[in-house]
Phi, psi and omega in degrees: 000319180293323178297322179296319178296317179296319179298313180297319179296313180297320180292316178297317179297319181297316179294314180298320180295318179297317179298319178299313180297316179298319178298315179297316179297318180298314179296317180299315180290325180296319183263329185273336186254002179282181178289139177250087188296319181298313179298319178299315180295324177298314178294322179300313180295320176298319179297318178297315179300318181290329176295314179296334177272006180061030174257069192293321179295318177293321178298318179302318178298321178294318179294324176299319179292322178299316180291322178299320182278337177209085183291358179262009183275104176299321181296320180296318178294321179299310182292325177294323176299317178296320178296316178296324176299317178297332178270008179067022174266079187295314180298317178297322178297313179300315179301315181292319177299318179294323177294320177301316179295319178301318181284329179214089183296349180261008179271109189288327188301316179295330176296314180297317180296323175295322176301315178299317181295317180290331171298315178301322180277004179062035173252083186298324181298310178292323178302312180296321177303311183286325175299316181295322177297316179297317180297317179297332179272002174096012178293126182288158173065022178278345181299333176295335181262322184279343181296339178271355180275143179279000000 
């Protein structure tokens, strides 16, 4: 009879312990694995500062960390795209600008930057498409670029 009581106690304790562990893991993943916007913004600002100092490789690492901490940051993708452009990674730059637009279709700067890149690549049609999108979103001074578009 005593063995049966010990067995029930051990089994109840085992179930309670498992529930406790699962709860702790859930809380840990809920808070520890989410986006860390403050950390992302800190890396973003460091990346911008390093870009202005022409330390593009270091800036790229900061933008990568910003995106790692907040993969929903349109601004981080935009700045990483600009950084990649400075490093002559044109394809990577285009991908990041497009991702920035995907995350925030009303952010004019990546459209304008894509226009500049497609102008550089001598694809006037795509350049004009992106210049016009930037202009429609209110980006100033695009008329200097769109006046050459048909």
